[in-house]
VMD Tcl script that builds the backbone (N, CA, C; Angstrom):
set m [mol new atoms 348]
animate dup $m
set s [atomselect $m all]
$s set {name element resname resid chain x y z} {
  {N N MET 1 A -20.295 19.640 13.845}
  {CA C MET 1 A -20.153 18.390 13.140}
  {C C MET 1 A -18.750 17.807 13.346}
  {N N ALA 2 A -17.737 18.670 13.372}
  {CA C ALA 2 A -16.368 18.187 13.542}
  {C C ALA 2 A -16.194 17.466 14.878}
  {N N TRP 3 A -16.799 18.014 15.925}
  {CA C TRP 3 A -16.670 17.378 17.245}
  {C C TRP 3 A -17.410 16.050 17.276}
  {N N PHE 4 A -18.562 15.992 16.640}
  {CA C PHE 4 A -19.336 14.749 16.560}
  {C C PHE 4 A -18.535 13.693 15.803}
  {N N TRP 5 A -17.997 14.076 14.634}
  {CA C TRP 5 A -17.178 13.171 13.829}
  {C C TRP 5 A -15.987 12.683 14.653}
  {N N SER 6 A -15.312 13.605 15.323}
  {CA C SER 6 A -14.139 13.240 16.123}
  {C C SER 6 A -14.498 12.251 17.229}
  {N N ALA 7 A -15.618 12.478 17.889}
  {CA C ALA 7 A -16.035 11.570 18.960}
  {C C ALA 7 A -16.313 10.173 18.420}
  {N N LEU 8 A -17.040 10.086 17.319}
  {CA C LEU 8 A -17.343 8.772 16.730}
  {C C LEU 8 A -16.075 8.054 16.280}
  {N N TYR 9 A -15.200 8.786 15.619}
  {CA C TYR 9 A -13.968 8.166 15.128}
  {C C TYR 9 A -13.024 7.813 16.270}
  {N N ALA 10 A -13.012 8.585 17.343}
  {CA C ALA 10 A -12.183 8.246 18.500}
  {C C ALA 10 A -12.647 6.920 19.101}
  {N N ILE 11 A -13.942 6.708 19.151}
  {CA C ILE 11 A -14.485 5.431 19.635}
  {C C ILE 11 A -14.057 4.303 18.697}
  {N N ALA 12 A -14.162 4.532 17.397}
  {CA C ALA 12 A -13.763 3.515 16.420}
  {C C ALA 12 A -12.277 3.186 16.539}
  {N N VAL 13 A -11.438 4.205 16.715}
  {CA C VAL 13 A -9.999 3.989 16.867}
  {C C VAL 13 A -9.728 3.157 18.119}
  {N N ALA 14 A -10.389 3.481 19.217}
  {CA C ALA 14 A -10.212 2.707 20.444}
  {C C ALA 14 A -10.626 1.257 20.233}
  {N N ASP 15 A -11.727 1.056 19.527}
  {CA C ASP 15 A -12.203 -0.302 19.267}
  {C C ASP 15 A -11.242 -1.080 18.374}
  {N N VAL 16 A -10.794 -0.456 17.283}
  {CA C VAL 16 A -9.950 -1.191 16.330}
  {C C VAL 16 A -8.580 -1.490 16.919}
  {N N THR 17 A -8.066 -0.608 17.764}
  {CA C THR 17 A -6.761 -0.876 18.368}
  {C C THR 17 A -6.837 -1.989 19.411}
  {N N ALA 18 A -8.030 -2.307 19.877}
  {CA C ALA 18 A -8.212 -3.393 20.834}
  {C C ALA 18 A -8.330 -4.757 20.142}
  {N N ILE 19 A -8.439 -4.760 18.826}
  {CA C ILE 19 A -8.602 -6.003 18.066}
  {C C ILE 19 A -7.238 -6.439 17.528}
  {N N PRO 20 A -6.745 -7.607 17.929}
  {CA C PRO 20 A -5.477 -8.070 17.364}
  {C C PRO 20 A -5.574 -8.158 15.837}
  {N N GLY 21 A -4.658 -7.504 15.162}
  {CA C GLY 21 A -4.662 -7.517 13.701}
  {C C GLY 21 A -5.660 -6.564 13.081}
  {N N GLY 22 A -6.354 -5.773 13.910}
  {CA C GLY 22 A -7.322 -4.815 13.377}
  {C C GLY 22 A -6.625 -3.783 12.499}
  {N N ALA 23 A -7.326 -3.277 11.521}
  {CA C ALA 23 A -6.729 -2.310 10.601}
  {C C ALA 23 A -7.734 -1.240 10.227}
  {N N VAL 24 A -7.214 -0.084 9.897}
  {CA C VAL 24 A -8.017 1.030 9.411}
  {C C VAL 24 A -7.715 1.172 7.926}
  {N N VAL 25 A -8.759 1.262 7.134}
  {CA C VAL 25 A -8.597 1.421 5.688}
  {C C VAL 25 A -9.362 2.667 5.261}
  {N N SER 26 A -8.735 3.480 4.447}
  {CA C SER 26 A -9.359 4.712 3.980}
  {C C SER 26 A -10.494 4.425 3.005}
  {N N HIS 27 A -11.702 4.886 3.381}
  {CA C HIS 27 A -12.845 4.739 2.488}
  {C C HIS 27 A -12.595 5.460 1.171}
  {N N GLU 28 A -12.068 6.675 1.248}
  {CA C GLU 28 A -11.823 7.445 0.026}
  {C C GLU 28 A -10.832 6.730 -0.886}
  {N N ALA 29 A -9.757 6.184 -0.312}
  {CA C ALA 29 A -8.768 5.501 -1.148}
  {C C ALA 29 A -9.366 4.282 -1.839}
  {N N VAL 30 A -10.136 3.493 -1.105}
  {CA C VAL 30 A -10.741 2.284 -1.678}
  {C C VAL 30 A -11.820 2.647 -2.694}
  {N N ALA 31 A -12.587 3.682 -2.417}
  {CA C ALA 31 A -13.695 4.062 -3.296}
  {C C ALA 31 A -13.234 4.775 -4.562}
  {N N MET 32 A -12.074 5.410 -4.507}
  {CA C MET 32 A -11.668 6.249 -5.632}
  {C C MET 32 A -10.559 5.653 -6.484}
  {N N ASP 33 A -9.944 4.575 -6.037}
  {CA C ASP 33 A -8.818 4.011 -6.763}
  {C C ASP 33 A -9.015 2.500 -6.912}
  {N N LYS 34 A -9.300 2.077 -8.125}
  {CA C LYS 34 A -9.589 0.664 -8.367}
  {C C LYS 34 A -8.407 -0.221 -7.980}
  {N N ASP 35 A -7.175 0.231 -8.219}
  {CA C ASP 35 A -6.007 -0.578 -7.856}
  {C C ASP 35 A -5.913 -0.769 -6.345}
  {N N VAL 36 A -6.218 0.274 -5.584}
  {CA C VAL 36 A -6.226 0.158 -4.123}
  {C C VAL 36 A -7.311 -0.824 -3.690}
  {N N CYS 37 A -8.467 -0.730 -4.295}
  {CA C CYS 37 A -9.567 -1.646 -3.956}
  {C C CYS 37 A -9.193 -3.097 -4.296}
  {N N ARG 38 A -8.528 -3.286 -5.427}
  {CA C ARG 38 A -8.068 -4.635 -5.796}
  {C C ARG 38 A -7.075 -5.168 -4.763}
  {N N ARG 39 A -6.150 -4.303 -4.314}
  {CA C ARG 39 A -5.166 -4.742 -3.308}
  {C C ARG 39 A -5.855 -5.100 -1.993}
  {N N LEU 40 A -6.903 -4.370 -1.636}
  {CA C LEU 40 A -7.657 -4.717 -0.432}
  {C C LEU 40 A -8.305 -6.089 -0.596}
  {N N HIS 41 A -8.912 -6.325 -1.742}
  {CA C HIS 41 A -9.493 -7.651 -2.006}
  {C C HIS 41 A -8.423 -8.736 -1.863}
  {N N ASP 42 A -7.252 -8.501 -2.448}
  {CA C ASP 42 A -6.163 -9.477 -2.353}
  {C C ASP 42 A -5.757 -9.701 -0.898}
  {N N GLU 43 A -5.602 -8.608 -0.154}
  {CA C GLU 43 A -5.172 -8.696 1.246}
  {C C GLU 43 A -6.165 -9.494 2.078}
  {N N LEU 44 A -7.440 -9.376 1.749}
  {CA C LEU 44 A -8.495 -10.082 2.488}
  {C C LEU 44 A -8.812 -11.446 1.894}
  {N N ALA 45 A -8.025 -11.845 0.883}
  {CA C ALA 45 A -8.229 -13.126 0.187}
  {C C ALA 45 A -9.635 -13.216 -0.403}
  {N N MET 46 A -10.108 -12.086 -0.922}
  {CA C MET 46 A -11.419 -12.030 -1.582}
  {C C MET 46 A -11.178 -11.896 -3.080}
  {N N PRO 47 A -11.724 -12.794 -3.862}
  {CA C PRO 47 A -11.493 -12.673 -5.307}
  {C C PRO 47 A -12.128 -11.405 -5.869}
  {N N TRP 48 A -11.436 -10.794 -6.814}
  {CA C TRP 48 A -11.981 -9.632 -7.526}
  {C C TRP 48 A -13.056 -10.158 -8.454}
  {N N SER 49 A -14.226 -9.552 -8.436}
  {CA C SER 49 A -15.354 -10.067 -9.204}
  {C C SER 49 A -15.790 -9.090 -10.287}
  {N N ALA 50 A -16.629 -9.591 -11.163}
  {CA C ALA 50 A -17.210 -8.731 -12.199}
  {C C ALA 50 A -18.061 -7.635 -11.545}
  {N N ALA 51 A -18.704 -7.953 -10.440}
  {CA C ALA 51 A -19.525 -6.952 -9.744}
  {C C ALA 51 A -18.653 -5.833 -9.176}
  {N N ALA 52 A -17.505 -6.192 -8.614}
  {CA C ALA 52 A -16.596 -5.169 -8.095}
  {C C ALA 52 A -16.085 -4.300 -9.235}
  {N N GLU 53 A -15.712 -4.931 -10.323}
  {CA C GLU 53 A -15.243 -4.189 -11.502}
  {C C GLU 53 A -16.329 -3.241 -12.007}
  {N N ALA 54 A -17.564 -3.710 -12.011}
  {CA C ALA 54 A -18.681 -2.903 -12.513}
  {C C ALA 54 A -18.911 -1.659 -11.663}
  {N N GLU 55 A -18.645 -1.746 -10.355}
  {CA C GLU 55 A -18.822 -0.580 -9.490}
  {C C GLU 55 A -17.960 0.589 -9.954}
  {N N PHE 56 A -16.744 0.289 -10.399}
  {CA C PHE 56 A -15.846 1.362 -10.832}
  {C C PHE 56 A -16.198 1.879 -12.213}
  {N N GLY 57 A -16.949 1.124 -12.984}
  {CA C GLY 57 A -17.374 1.566 -14.300}
  {C C GLY 57 A -18.754 2.185 -14.314}
  {N N ARG 58 A -19.394 2.215 -13.163}
  {CA C ARG 58 A -20.761 2.723 -13.064}
  {C C ARG 58 A -20.822 4.196 -13.442}
  {N N ALA 59 A -21.837 4.538 -14.201}
  {CA C ALA 59 A -22.041 5.948 -14.564}
  {C C ALA 59 A -22.517 6.720 -13.347}
  {N N GLY 60 A -22.173 7.970 -13.284}
  {CA C GLY 60 A -22.647 8.820 -12.197}
  {C C GLY 60 A -24.156 8.939 -12.241}
  {N N SER 61 A -24.755 9.105 -11.088}
  {CA C SER 61 A -26.215 9.177 -11.028}
  {C C SER 61 A -26.722 10.578 -10.764}
  {N N GLY 62 A -25.824 11.552 -10.814}
  {CA C GLY 62 A -26.255 12.921 -10.584}
  {C C GLY 62 A -26.266 13.266 -9.114}
  {N N PRO 63 A -26.920 14.360 -8.780}
  {CA C PRO 63 A -26.905 14.834 -7.390}
  {C C PRO 63 A -27.657 13.898 -6.454}
  {N N ILE 64 A -27.324 14.017 -5.173}
  {CA C ILE 64 A -27.981 13.190 -4.170}
  {C C ILE 64 A -29.431 13.607 -4.000}
  {N N ASP 65 A -30.216 12.700 -3.484}
  {CA C ASP 65 A -31.617 12.965 -3.173}
  {C C ASP 65 A -31.677 13.337 -1.695}
  {N N PRO 66 A -31.913 14.604 -1.363}
  {CA C PRO 66 A -31.902 15.021 0.042}
  {C C PRO 66 A -33.007 14.376 0.874}
  {N N GLY 67 A -33.990 13.756 0.231}
  {CA C GLY 67 A -35.067 13.108 0.952}
  {C C GLY 67 A -34.717 11.704 1.422}
  {N N ARG 68 A -33.545 11.216 1.031}
  {CA C ARG 68 A -33.117 9.869 1.427}
  {C C ARG 68 A -31.978 9.976 2.432}
  {N N LEU 69 A -31.977 9.100 3.424}
  {CA C LEU 69 A -30.922 9.099 4.422}
  {C C LEU 69 A -29.576 8.753 3.782}
  {N N HIS 70 A -29.561 7.745 2.936}
  {CA C HIS 70 A -28.333 7.330 2.250}
  {C C HIS 70 A -28.613 7.260 0.760}
  {N N ASN 71 A -27.615 7.619 -0.018}
  {CA C ASN 71 A -27.711 7.571 -1.476}
  {C C ASN 71 A -26.534 6.749 -1.985}
  {N N LEU 72 A -26.544 5.479 -1.684}
  {CA C LEU 72 A -25.407 4.616 -1.990}
  {C C LEU 72 A -25.509 3.930 -3.345}
  {N N ASP 73 A -26.545 4.237 -4.105}
  {CA C ASP 73 A -26.686 3.630 -5.426}
  {C C ASP 73 A -25.963 4.487 -6.471}
  {N N ARG 74 A -24.779 4.940 -6.106}
  {CA C ARG 74 A -23.966 5.787 -6.963}
  {C C ARG 74 A -22.562 5.212 -7.065}
  {N N ARG 75 A -21.756 5.793 -7.922}
  {CA C ARG 75 A -20.359 5.382 -8.023}
  {C C ARG 75 A -19.698 5.518 -6.656}
  {N N PRO 76 A -18.826 4.573 -6.299}
  {CA C PRO 76 A -18.139 4.678 -5.007}
  {C C PRO 76 A -17.416 6.016 -4.831}
  {N N SER 77 A -16.789 6.519 -5.866}
  {CA C SER 77 A -16.073 7.794 -5.745}
  {C C SER 77 A -17.025 8.952 -5.475}
  {N N ASP 78 A -18.236 8.886 -6.037}
  {CA C ASP 78 A -19.227 9.930 -5.768}
  {C C ASP 78 A -19.672 9.893 -4.310}
  {N N VAL 79 A -19.886 8.692 -3.802}
  {CA C VAL 79 A -20.313 8.531 -2.415}
  {C C VAL 79 A -19.228 9.079 -1.479}
  {N N ALA 80 A -17.968 8.769 -1.778}
  {CA C ALA 80 A -16.864 9.174 -0.908}
  {C C ALA 80 A -16.640 10.677 -0.892}
  {N N GLN 81 A -16.976 11.355 -1.976}
  {CA C GLN 81 A -16.652 12.774 -2.086}
  {C C GLN 81 A -17.841 13.726 -1.987}
  {N N GLU 82 A -19.050 13.236 -2.047}
  {CA C GLU 82 A -20.233 14.093 -2.104}
  {C C GLU 82 A -20.312 15.091 -0.956}
  {N N TRP 83 A -19.930 14.656 0.230}
  {CA C TRP 83 A -20.046 15.540 1.392}
  {C C TRP 83 A -19.275 16.839 1.186}
  {N N ARG 84 A -18.176 16.787 0.443}
  {CA C ARG 84 A -17.362 17.985 0.234}
  {C C ARG 84 A -18.117 19.053 -0.560}
  {N N THR 85 A -19.090 18.645 -1.361}
  {CA C THR 85 A -19.856 19.614 -2.143}
  {C C THR 85 A -20.890 20.331 -1.282}
  {N N GLN 86 A -21.084 19.839 -0.061}
  {CA C GLN 86 A -22.115 20.390 0.815}
  {C C GLN 86 A -21.565 21.379 1.835}
  {N N VAL 87 A -20.248 21.629 1.808}
  {CA C VAL 87 A -19.638 22.573 2.739}
  {C C VAL 87 A -18.842 23.617 1.973}
  {N N THR 88 A -18.691 24.783 2.566}
  {CA C THR 88 A -17.896 25.845 1.961}
  {C C THR 88 A -16.419 25.587 2.259}
  {N N GLU 89 A -15.540 26.316 1.581}
  {CA C GLU 89 A -14.100 26.199 1.849}
  {C C GLU 89 A -13.793 26.561 3.301}
  {N N THR 90 A -14.479 27.568 3.814}
  {CA C THR 90 A -14.277 27.976 5.205}
  {C C THR 90 A -14.709 26.871 6.161}
  {N N GLU 91 A -15.862 26.288 5.908}
  {CA C GLU 91 A -16.345 25.189 6.755}
  {C C GLU 91 A -15.392 23.992 6.678}
  {N N LEU 92 A -14.880 23.705 5.488}
  {CA C LEU 92 A -13.935 22.606 5.327}
  {C C LEU 92 A -12.671 22.869 6.148}
  {N N ALA 93 A -12.177 24.093 6.116}
  {CA C ALA 93 A -10.987 24.445 6.893}
  {C C ALA 93 A -11.240 24.266 8.392}
  {N N VAL 94 A -12.412 24.661 8.857}
  {CA C VAL 94 A -12.772 24.490 10.271}
  {C C VAL 94 A -12.812 22.996 10.621}
  {N N LEU 95 A -13.460 22.196 9.757}
  {CA C LEU 95 A -13.534 20.751 9.985}
  {C C LEU 95 A -12.141 20.134 10.035}
  {N N GLU 96 A -11.302 20.492 9.065}
  {CA C GLU 96 A -9.964 19.912 9.011}
  {C C GLU 96 A -9.129 20.319 10.218}
  {N N ASN 97 A -9.241 21.561 10.651}
  {CA C ASN 97 A -8.497 22.020 11.813}
  {C C ASN 97 A -8.959 21.297 13.078}
  {N N ALA 98 A -10.252 21.192 13.255}
  {CA C ALA 98 A -10.797 20.584 14.469}
  {C C ALA 98 A -10.533 19.079 14.545}
  {N N THR 99 A -10.334 18.429 13.414}
  {CA C THR 99 A -10.137 16.975 13.397}
  {C C THR 99 A -8.701 16.558 13.089}
  {N N ALA 100 A -7.795 17.517 12.964}
  {CA C ALA 100 A -6.420 17.230 12.517}
  {C C ALA 100 A -5.722 16.181 13.382}
  {N N ALA 101 A -5.752 16.334 14.684}
  {CA C ALA 101 A -5.024 15.404 15.560}
  {C C ALA 101 A -5.552 13.983 15.416}
  {N N LEU 102 A -6.876 13.837 15.388}
  {CA C LEU 102 A -7.449 12.501 15.256}
  {C C LEU 102 A -7.182 11.932 13.866}
  {N N ARG 103 A -7.292 12.745 12.826}
  {CA C ARG 103 A -6.997 12.261 11.471}
  {C C ARG 103 A -5.549 11.808 11.360}
  {N N ASP 104 A -4.622 12.516 12.018}
  {CA C ASP 104 A -3.219 12.090 12.026}
  {C C ASP 104 A -3.062 10.737 12.731}
  {N N ARG 105 A -3.783 10.561 13.832}
  {CA C ARG 105 A -3.726 9.275 14.546}
  {C C ARG 105 A -4.288 8.148 13.683}
  {N N ILE 106 A -5.399 8.413 13.017}
  {CA C ILE 106 A -6.000 7.409 12.139}
  {C C ILE 106 A -5.032 7.069 11.011}
  {N N ASP 107 A -4.413 8.078 10.412}
  {CA C ASP 107 A -3.479 7.825 9.326}
  {C C ASP 107 A -2.304 6.978 9.806}
  {N N GLY 108 A -1.872 7.191 11.041}
  {CA C GLY 108 A -0.790 6.385 11.598}
  {C C GLY 108 A -1.179 4.928 11.806}
  {N N LEU 109 A -2.459 4.680 12.022}
  {CA C LEU 109 A -2.957 3.317 12.214}
  {C C LEU 109 A -3.356 2.647 10.907}
  {N N ALA 110 A -3.502 3.441 9.872}
  {CA C ALA 110 A -4.085 2.946 8.626}
  {C C ALA 110 A -3.229 1.892 7.956}
  {N N PHE 111 A -3.922 0.955 7.379}
  {CA C PHE 111 A -3.310 -0.052 6.517}
  {C C PHE 111 A -3.263 0.581 5.136}
  {N N HIS 112 A -2.087 0.990 4.732}
  {CA C HIS 112 A -1.960 1.716 3.463}
  {C C HIS 112 A -1.863 0.745 2.302}
  {N N LEU 113 A -2.725 0.959 1.340}
  {CA C LEU 113 A -2.820 0.073 0.182}
  {C C LEU 113 A -2.317 0.755 -1.077}
  {N N GLY 114 A -1.606 1.853 -0.910}
  {CA C GLY 114 A -1.096 2.590 -2.068}
  {C C GLY 114 A -0.100 1.764 -2.859}
  {N N ALA 115 A 0.379 2.353 -3.950}
  {CA C ALA 115 A 1.321 1.660 -4.827}
  {C C ALA 115 A 2.540 1.208 -4.046}
  {N N SER 116 A 2.988 0.027 -4.334}
  {CA C SER 116 A 4.136 -0.553 -3.626}
  {C C SER 116 A 5.424 0.023 -4.155}
}
mol reanalyze $m
mol bondsrecalc $m
mol representation Tube
mol addrep $m
């Protein structure tokens, strides 16, 4: 899985670096931090809406349904982190080791929306 992920993300990095003004934004940061998501909306000149606010207040929906390809009708933070519950600590270490160089490159390209 790590090699597959790395290949897909390497293609995405090549594509985004070819776009003038292209940016990489962390899904986890936007999904888990309302202030970061608000700053992204501001950066994109998109007004913050009641619907966006409601996403962060949404109650958890419990475990994923393995019979569905995507389970996106959940809190953004749940969607961003669910995959971690499906791997062991050892598997996570293998994934992180195998993808470290590419993740470092992505982080270097990322448009950071953290606290100013």
